[in-house]
N, C-alpha and C positions, 0 to 999 in steps of 0.2 A: 515356386516355383508357378502358384494358378493364383493368379489375382480373384477368378471367376467361372464358376459351375455351373453347366448347362444341364438340366436331368429330364428329358425326354423321359416321359412313362414317370416321373416323377410322385405324383401319387399315387402307387401301387405297392404291395410288396415290400420289394425290395426297392424301389426308387424311396419310400418313406425314413426303412435302415440308411440307405446312400444319404438322404440329407439329413438324419442325422450324426453321424460321421463327421460327416465334410464341417456340419458346425461346431462339433466339439472339437475338431485338430486345426479348420481356419475360422477365427470368430473373423475373424476381419475379412473374409471374403466374401463377395457375393453369392450364394446359390439359386438359380432362378430351377422353377420345377415351372412345366410344362406338360400340358396331360389336358386329357376331355375334362376330368373334375375336377381341376385347377380350382382354386377357394378362391381367384381372381386378387387374392393382398401382394404386397406386393413383393415383385421380385416371381410372385406364381402369375402364369398367365394361360388363358386355356387354351390350348390348340392340340388340334388335327393334326397329325401326321401325314395321315392321308393327303392334305393337301398342300400347294408351296409354306411353309414355313414361311411368318415374317413374325419375328420378335420381338421387341425395344430393349436396348441394354447396349451393355457397352462390351463387345465381345474381341477378339482375336489370338494370337498367336499364346498368350498366356492363360486360354479360357479352355478347361476341359469339359468335354462333353461324356455323358451317358446317355444310349442308346438303348432302354428297357420296353420305349414301345413296343406291345408287340397283342396279337390275339393270342391266345397260346391253350386254353383250358384246349382237350382233346380227351373224350371228344365232348362237344357241347356249340360248335358253330358250324355254319355250310362255309362248303371247299372255299368260295367263294373270300369271303371275309380272309383267310390267311392268308392270302398274296394280295388282297388291299391294303391291308395294314400293314401284314411282316414288308413285303415287295414294295411297298410303292412308298411306305415306311421310310427303308430304309435308302430309297431315292432322293429323297426330302430333306431327310436331315445331313444326310450327303453334304447339298447342295446346299443346308446351310452354312457345314463347318467353309464349305467354298466362296461363297459369298462374304464372310464375313475373318479368311484368314484362320479358320482356327486351325490348330496343328495337331489336335491328336484326340484320339475316341475310343472308347468304350464299350460295347456290344455285346447285348447280353443274346449267344446265341439257344443253341439247347444240343440236346446226348441225340435229339429226335431225326438230324442227317446220317445218321450211322446206320436208323435202319429199325426195327427187331428184330433180333438174332439172337440166339445164347452164349457166340462166341467172345470175348475178350477183346474189348474197341480200345483200339491206341489210339491220340492222335493221327499218326500215318497210315489208321487205316480208312480202308479210299470209302466216304460215304455214299451209300442207297437210298435212301430214303422214300417211303411206302406207305404216305401219310402226308398228305394237302397239310397238314403243319410243318413236317417233318423238310421236307420241301420250297415251300418259301421259309423257310430260316436259310439253306442252305444255298439259294439265289443273293438270301441277305448280305449274305459273306462277302458271296463275289460285289455284289453292289461295291459294301466298303471298303473290296484287296484293291480294287478298282480305284475310287478315291483315296487311296494310301500312297499308290506310286501313282498317281498325281502330282507328287511334290519331293522334294528332297527330302524337307523335313518333320514330313507328317509323319507320324506314329500312329499305329492301332493293336488294340489289346480285342482279340476276340475268345470268349470263353464260351465253352460248353456245361452250361453247370446237370446235374444228375437232381432228383425233387430236392427243391430246398424249402427250407421248414423254417419254423418260428415262429413269433408273436407277430399275432394280424394273417398268417397266412394260409388258412379258412381253404386248403389242401387234403392233399392225400393224408400229410402224417396227422394235419388233424381229424379227419375224418378215422383214420385206424386208429386214435385217443379215444374216442369216443364210441369207435364200436367196443374197443376192449372191455373199457369200462362199462357201458351197458351190453359187455356179453354176448352181445351180434359180431363179434370176427369167427372165422374159423379158417384156419388153412388151406386154402383152393387148391386142391389137387397134388402141391407139394410142400415142405417146409422150407426146401433146398431156394429158391427165386431170390436170384442177385437183383440187388433195389440198391443202385448207385444215387448219395444223397450227400449233401451239403449244407449247413450252419448256415442262416443270412447275418452272423455276425462275420463270419468265415468269409461271406462271399462277398463282401463290401470290401472288407479290409485288404480281399486280395487283388479285390477290381482296383482301386484304388493303390497298391502296390506293385500294380504291374503297370500303372502310368506313372508313375513317379521317376521307376527304374527306365534312367538316362542310359543304360549302357544296357540294356535288351534290345534284340532283333526288332529291325522296322513294324514289323507285323509278327505277335505274340498269339498261340493260338496253346489255350491248354482248359481239358478233362475240368471239371471241380465237382471234387468230391473224391468222401475220404476211400484211403490208400493202405490195406483192401478193402474193397467194396463189403457191405456183410450184406447177411442173410436175411428176407424177411421174417426169419428165426431168430437169429441175432437183435433184429431192430426189436421186435416185441416185446424181448428180455428184457432188455436196456430200457426201455419205454416204459415198462410195470416197476423196473428199478429204481425209477428216478423216480416215480410219479406214484410210489406207494400202491399201486393197484395189484391185487391179487388174485391171477382165479387161471386154472386149465384154459389152452385153447385148442378142440377140436379142432382135430383133422377129416374133411371131409375132399372122400376123391370129388376126379372131376365134372362129371353127367352128371349128379346126383345136384352139384354146388352152383352147375350152370340153371338146372332146370329151376332149385332154390332160388339164383338170382330173375332168372323171368316173369318169375311168380311176384316177386319186391319190386321189380319194377315196376309191375301193374298197378301196383299200390304206391308206386310217383318215390320207389326207391327206400323207403321206412325212414324217409329226415335224415337218411344216411349218402343218399348218393350212389346206392345200389343196385346198381343194372347190366346184363354178358355182358354187355362191351368193356364197362370198371371189372368186370371179374377176372374176362381174360386176357385184361394186360397186367392186373395183378398174378396172374401165371405165366409172364413171359418176362427175364430176365433183363434188368437193365445195366450188361457186366461191361463197365466202363474202367481202362484203366487209368488210374489218381497217380501214378507215381511221379510223373513228370514233375506235376503242381507238388507234392510232398516235396520235394529236393529243392526244388526251383521257390516256391512261396509255401514251405510250412503251414496246414492248422493250426490254430490257437487252439480249439475245443477239440477233446476226442469225443463220440458220442455219448455217450455216458452223461460229461461235464456239459456236453448243447441240451443233451434232454432235461440236465437239472436245473442250467441259467433259464432255460422256455419256463420253464414249469415256475422258477424266481421270480419273472416276469409279471407273470400272472397269476402273481401271489395267491403263488400254491394253491390253486383250488380248482380250476383248469387248463389246458393244454388250448388258445384258442389264438 
């Protein structure tokens, strides 16, 4: 079906896993990596999506584009950076597809457009983003939808992943593991905070399956997470079970926890990225409904299987 692929943001965490999957499944296809951190090897080009995109290669209707390029870590960037990269990048990627007659795009959005709230959010929930990142991602979705509406044969898959974890993540789950192992984690104010998440190997497989599904709607939108989502207590217990970590996790009420985070933040987060903003984020649920995904594109790994597979990939030494 596809003879070439272009991965914008292909040198990042999700992008490298997608590269691996595509090369395994389509060994004869050309996989173009477009990224500021691209190594410049064959089919790997340094591309800044904030600027008009000029790439060398053979592109057309049988090319599939993945748009992973984004400024996403929050907190961590000035407001302007989210809008510049995520919105301008969406415009330039869609313009590249338009120019080259490409008819299929997969776009990784986020659950951030839903906004921070405890209520369960399905794909039909009205987005109410309350951060620059969430706003920029929602606008980027609209830009991709406009591109899809501009051609009869165009197809678009939008995914809104929860926390994506796996080898090379160096994010929330990695910090959680290191904190658990180092006896530096405590339940912050509550144990039942819901944290929607998905294993990176499942995410890339699902995104490819969406693009290949010719019977699907012209525009597909899916929350990408386990169904039902897990609480932070369930995630911690499962992670410890899979990696052999044995410890009792203390519970600290909200006010003392925030005070401790303030002190830790003053000392650089103690090497774990601990700061008031991150601790506050930990106490807010990401209660995302993955039921639609579970019906149409079932995940291959349970949470424990995912952690065990990740642990195996890290030679059973340390999740990273």
